[in-house]
C-alpha positions as CSV (number, residue, x, y, z in Angstrom):
1,M,26.2,25.6,84.6
2,N,24.3,26.1,81.5
3,K,28.0,27.7,79.7
4,V,29.4,24.9,80.5
5,R,26.8,22.7,78.9
6,T,26.9,24.9,76.1
7,L,30.1,25.9,75.5
8,F,30.7,21.9,76.1
9,L,28.2,20.8,73.1
10,I,29.6,23.0,70.8
11,A,33.2,21.7,71.6
12,V,31.9,18.0,70.7
13,F,29.9,19.0,67.8
14,V,32.9,20.9,66.4
15,G,35.4,17.1,67.3
16,I,32.9,15.3,65.5
17,S,32.7,18.0,62.9
18,L,36.7,17.4,62.6
19,F,36.7,13.7,62.9
20,F,34.0,12.6,60.4
21,G,33.5,15.9,58.3
22,G,35.4,14.4,55.8
23,S,33.2,11.6,54.8
24,I,29.9,13.2,55.9
25,K,31.5,15.7,52.8
26,A,31.7,13.3,50.4
27,G,28.3,11.3,51.3
28,V,26.4,14.7,50.8
29,I,29.2,15.2,47.6
30,D,28.0,11.1,46.2
31,F,24.5,12.0,46.8
32,T,24.4,14.5,45.2
33,G,26.4,14.1,42.2
34,G,24.4,10.6,41.9
35,V,21.3,12.8,42.1
36,I,22.7,14.8,39.1
37,T,24.3,12.1,37.1
38,F,20.7,10.7,37.7
39,F,18.9,13.6,36.2
40,K,21.5,14.3,33.0
41,N,21.4,10.7,32.1
42,S,17.1,10.6,32.6
43,V,17.6,13.7,30.4
44,E,19.8,12.9,27.7
45,F,17.5,9.0,27.5
46,V,14.9,11.1,27.1
47,K,16.9,13.4,24.0
48,N,17.6,10.4,22.5
49,K,14.2,8.6,22.4
50,T,13.0,11.4,21.1
51,N,15.0,12.1,18.6
52,E,15.0,8.4,18.0
53,H,11.0,9.0,18.0
54,F,11.5,11.6,15.4
55,N,14.0,9.7,13.3
56,Q,11.2,6.7,13.1
57,V,8.9,9.1,11.9
58,D,11.0,10.5,9.2
59,E,12.0,7.1,8.3
60,I,9.0,5.6,7.8
61,Q,7.7,8.5,6.2
62,R,10.5,7.9,3.8
63,L,9.6,4.3,3.8
64,R,6.4,4.7,2.7
65,A,7.1,7.2,0.1
66,Q,9.8,4.9,-1.5
67,N,7.1,2.0,-1.4
68,V,4.3,3.9,-4.0
69,E,7.2,4.6,-5.8
70,L,8.2,0.5,-5.6
71,R,4.5,0.3,-6.5
72,K,4.2,2.2,-9.4
73,S,7.6,0.7,-10.5
74,A,6.6,-2.9,-10.1
75,I,3.6,-2.0,-11.9
76,L,5.2,-0.9,-15.1
77,L,7.8,-2.7,-15.2
78,S,5.5,-6.1,-15.3
79,T,4.0,-4.7,-18.2
80,F,7.1,-3.1,-20.0
81,A,8.5,-7.1,-19.0
82,H,5.2,-8.1,-21.1
83,E,5.6,-6.1,-24.2
84,L,9.0,-6.9,-24.6
85,N,8.8,-10.6,-25.3
86,E,5.5,-9.9,-27.4
87,I,8.3,-6.9,-29.3
88,L,10.6,-10.7,-29.2
89,L,7.7,-12.5,-31.4
90,D,7.1,-9.2,-33.8
91,S,9.9,-6.5,-34.6
92,N,7.4,-4.4,-36.2
93,S,6.2,-3.2,-32.5
94,S,5.6,0.0,-32.2
95,K,6.8,2.3,-28.9
96,Y,5.5,1.0,-25.8
97,S,5.3,4.3,-23.1
98,P,2.8,2.7,-20.2
99,D,2.1,5.9,-16.9
100,I,-0.4,5.5,-14.0
101,K,-1.6,8.0,-11.5
102,L,-1.9,7.3,-7.4
103,I,-5.7,8.3,-6.4
104,R,-7.3,8.3,-3.2
105,T,-10.8,6.4,-2.9
106,L,-13.5,8.8,-0.6
107,S,-16.6,6.5,0.3
108,Y,-19.2,4.4,-1.7
109,V,-21.3,5.8,-3.8
110,N,-24.4,4.2,-2.2
111,I,-24.6,3.2,1.0
112,G,-24.9,-0.7,0.7
113,D,-23.1,-1.2,-2.2
114,Y,-19.2,-1.9,-1.6
115,T,-18.1,-2.0,-5.0
116,K,-18.3,2.0,-6.1
117,F,-16.1,4.2,-4.8
118,W,-15.8,8.0,-5.2
119,V,-12.2,8.5,-6.0
120,D,-10.2,12.1,-5.3
121,F,-8.8,11.8,-9.2
122,D,-7.3,15.3,-10.8
123,E,-6.6,15.0,-13.9
124,F,-10.2,12.8,-14.5
125,N,-11.3,13.2,-18.2
126,Q,-15.4,11.8,-18.1
127,S,-15.2,10.6,-21.9
128,K,-12.9,7.6,-20.8
129,V,-12.6,4.5,-19.4
130,Y,-9.8,4.2,-16.4
131,G,-8.2,0.6,-15.4
132,A,-8.0,0.2,-11.9
133,I,-4.7,-1.1,-10.2
134,Y,-4.0,-2.6,-6.5
135,Q,-0.8,-3.9,-5.5
136,G,-0.1,-4.7,-9.3
137,N,-3.2,-6.4,-9.7
138,T,-6.8,-5.4,-11.5
139,A,-8.8,-4.1,-9.4
140,G,-11.7,-2.4,-11.5
141,I,-12.3,0.9,-13.6
142,V,-12.9,4.2,-12.9
143,V,-15.4,5.7,-15.1
144,E,-17.8,9.0,-15.0
145,N,-20.7,9.0,-12.5
146,D,-22.7,12.8,-12.4
147,K,-19.8,14.1,-13.5
148,R,-17.4,12.8,-11.3
149,P,-15.3,9.8,-10.9
150,V,-16.3,6.7,-9.9
151,A,-14.2,2.9,-9.2
152,I,-16.2,0.3,-10.0
153,L,-14.3,-3.1,-8.5
154,Q,-14.5,-5.5,-10.7
155,D,-17.0,-7.9,-9.5
156,D,-19.9,-5.4,-10.2
157,D,-21.9,-6.1,-13.0
158,K,-20.9,-3.0,-15.0
159,A,-17.2,-3.9,-14.6
160,S,-15.6,-4.9,-17.8
161,F,-11.6,-4.8,-19.1
162,S,-10.5,-7.4,-22.5
163,V,-8.0,-10.1,-20.8
164,Y,-6.1,-13.1,-22.1
165,I,-6.1,-16.6,-20.4
166,G,-3.9,-18.7,-20.1
167,S,0.4,-19.0,-22.1
168,T,-2.1,-19.2,-25.7
169,Q,-3.6,-15.8,-25.1
170,I,-7.3,-17.0,-25.4
171,P,-9.4,-13.6,-25.4
172,G,-12.6,-13.1,-23.4
173,I,-14.1,-10.3,-21.3
174,V,-14.2,-10.1,-17.9
175,K,-17.7,-9.4,-16.5
176,G,-18.7,-8.7,-12.7
177,D,-22.2,-10.9,-11.6
178,G,-22.1,-9.0,-8.0
179,K,-20.2,-12.3,-6.3
180,S,-17.2,-13.4,-8.9
181,V,-15.6,-12.5,-11.6
182,I,-15.8,-13.9,-14.7
183,V,-14.4,-14.2,-18.0
184,K,-17.3,-14.1,-20.6
185,F,-17.2,-15.1,-24.6
186,I,-14.7,-17.7,-24.8
187,P,-14.9,-19.2,-28.4
188,Q,-16.1,-22.6,-28.3
189,W,-13.4,-24.0,-29.9
190,L,-10.8,-22.9,-27.0
191,N,-10.3,-24.8,-24.3
192,P,-8.8,-22.5,-20.8
193,Q,-7.8,-25.0,-17.8
194,V,-8.7,-24.5,-14.5
195,G,-5.1,-22.7,-13.2
196,D,-4.9,-21.0,-16.2
197,E,-3.3,-17.6,-15.2
198,V,-5.6,-14.7,-16.4
199,V,-4.0,-11.2,-17.0
200,T,-4.7,-7.9,-19.5
201,S,-5.0,-8.2,-23.1
202,G,-4.8,-4.1,-23.2
203,L,-6.7,-4.8,-26.7
204,D,-10.0,-2.4,-24.9
205,K,-6.7,0.4,-24.2
206,I,-8.4,0.5,-20.5
207,F,-5.0,-1.6,-19.1
208,F,-1.9,-2.1,-21.0
209,A,-1.2,-5.5,-21.3
210,G,0.3,-8.2,-19.0
211,V,-1.4,-7.1,-15.8
212,P,-2.6,-9.9,-13.0
213,V,-5.9,-10.7,-12.8
214,G,-6.4,-13.9,-11.3
215,R,-7.0,-17.8,-12.2
216,V,-9.2,-19.9,-13.3
217,V,-11.1,-22.1,-11.1
218,K,-13.9,-23.1,-12.7
219,V,-15.1,-23.7,-17.1
220,V,-18.6,-23.2,-17.6
221,D,-20.3,-24.5,-21.0
222,E,-22.7,-22.2,-22.8
223,D,-24.7,-22.3,-26.0
224,L,-22.6,-19.8,-28.3
225,Y,-19.5,-18.9,-25.8
226,K,-17.4,-20.5,-23.1
227,S,-17.1,-18.6,-19.5
228,A,-14.3,-19.3,-17.0
229,V,-15.3,-18.5,-13.5
230,V,-11.9,-16.4,-12.2
231,E,-10.7,-15.8,-8.7
232,P,-8.8,-12.7,-8.1
233,Y,-5.8,-12.0,-7.0
234,F,-7.2,-8.9,-6.3
235,K,-9.9,-9.5,-2.6
236,E,-9.0,-6.0,-0.7
237,N,-13.0,-4.7,0.1
238,V,-11.7,-1.3,1.1
239,P,-9.3,0.0,-0.9
240,A,-7.5,3.8,-0.3
241,F,-5.8,3.7,-3.2
242,L,-5.6,2.6,-6.4
243,Y,-3.4,3.3,-9.2
244,V,-5.2,4.3,-12.6
245,V,-3.6,4.0,-15.9
246,T,-4.0,7.4,-17.4
247,K,-1.6,5.8,-20.9
248,E,-1.6,2.8,-22.4
249,E,0.9,3.4,-25.3
């Protein structure tokens, strides 16, 4: 009896297999194919995203390097344009070829003094005063301190450089007072106006001519000279990088 039952079950199983085998096989194949397709798609997706990520990293690095060069070019083009205007007025102007170098700020010189930074400047000459530029505008100067280069921001009372005010090129000297940027030693007979733009004159060989400083927001009459309070274009508290003027002419 058991043998008959076993044979019957085998026959039923064989019959079902013959009848539904194709469908079951197709279902299994479809399922397996779906799993494989999903796996391959997942691998391809991860691969594409990985390549995209590394391509983005390369692109970002390329654009950053390009941005550095463009900033340098913008600064140089600005001063070239200024000098070319001078050449149009004076055909006897000498050859002009300024240059700048990118340097990194390292740390504050003193805790609590946020206007002085040690900088990484390989070609630093201790006997020189360098103009410091950030995003095309004056930022301060770089000088020697303990035989090391230190950047002093332009609102510090130790920073000074020569400037012109307005289209009539009123001369003056930028001096910080610890909080503001002030143009001092303006002759009494000259009349700077609120809104006048202040740019470097290049007369002191710290900056080349024409680097923007800011705009006059207040004019003060003093006993012997006038002073002009300037709202500077440079407003960065902790610049990571600065350009220094390494060749003025």
